[in-house]
C-alpha positions, 0 to 999 in steps of 0.5 A, spaced: 500 500 499 505 505 502 509 503 495 504 503 490 500 511 494 509 512 493 510 510 487 503 514 484 507 520 488 512 519 484 509 518 477 506 525 478 509 530 480 515 527 474 509 528 469 507 535 472 515 536 472 515 535 464 509 540 463 513 545 467 515 553 464 521 557 465 517 563 464 512 566 467 506 567 463 503 573 463 496 575 467 491 571 464 485 575 461 479 571 464 480 564 468 475 560 461 479 563 456 487 564 457 490 559 462 495 556 459 502 556 464 497 557 471 495 552 475 488 551 478 486 547 485 478 545 485 475 543 491 468 539 490 463 535 493 457 531 492 454 523 493 455 517 490 448 513 488 451 506 488 454 505 492 449 511 497 455 515 500 457 522 501 464 525 496 468 529 497 474 532 491 481 536 491 484 537 484 489 541 481 490 542 474 497 545 471 494 547 464 498 545 459 495 549 452 488 553 455 483 546 453 489 541 456 491 540 463 494 535 467 494 533 476 492 529 482 485 528 483 484 526 491 477 523 492 475 520 500 467 518 501 463 514 506 457 512 508 455 509 516 462 503 516 462 505 508 469 508 506 473 509 501 480 514 498 483 515 493 489 519 489 490 518 480 493 522 475 489 525 471 488 529 463 482 533 463 480 537 456 475 543 456 473 548 451 469 554 451 460 553 449 460 556 443 458 562 443 458 563 451 465 566 454 463 563 460 461 556 460 467 550 458 463 544 457 470 539 460 472 531 460 476 528 464 480 521 465 485 519 469 488 513 473 491 511 479 488 508 486 483 507 491 482 504 498 474 500 500 473 500 506 466 496 506 463 493 511 461 486 508 469 486 506 474 482 511 480 486 509 481 493 507 482 493 500 487 497 495 485 496 488 486 500 482 481 505 478 481 509 472 477 515 475 473 519 469 468 525 469 464 531 466 460 536 467 460 544 465 466 551 468 461 557 470 466 562 470 464 567 477 469 572 476 477 573 473 480 567 477 474 563 480 469 558 477 463 555 479 463 547 475 457 542 477 459 534 474 458 527 474 464 522 475 465 515 474 471 512 478 472 504 474 474 500 478 471 492 479 465 496 480 463 502 478 462 507 483 457 513 480 456 519 482 454 528 481 459 533 483 459 540 485 465 544 486 468 552 486 476 552 481 480 558 483 485 560 478 493 560 482 
């Protein structure tokens, strides 16, 4: 378990470092218009519909271009004696909605590991998973956007959930 966490963290650091820039980027015109070279921090909460649990997540997106970002995704959830937590590396694609500069549909996909501790299990179980999500970002200010989406954590079973949150351009 510890080896998987360390290996995942090292892979994420190497992946992020490969896209690092030596030059300070210019100030963005808008959080949804010019994000290349910037990092966005996202904080979201929601619920899983199968199994029934509340969930929370934190993610960082480094924008390689204005539409493509990479970064880590950390999340946790639980209800009663059922709980899980996971970490993954993700790639995100988002593009402005035609006719609107304030709304961006997005899609993400990644790979990581998740630890499941469910009531019907003898011991917690750590397995690989593939997080996939999609939704909309709504610009509130030049540096802040509201995010609403659906996520699917694909493992031996698929966890489906709905989330809402905020993203801050750093």
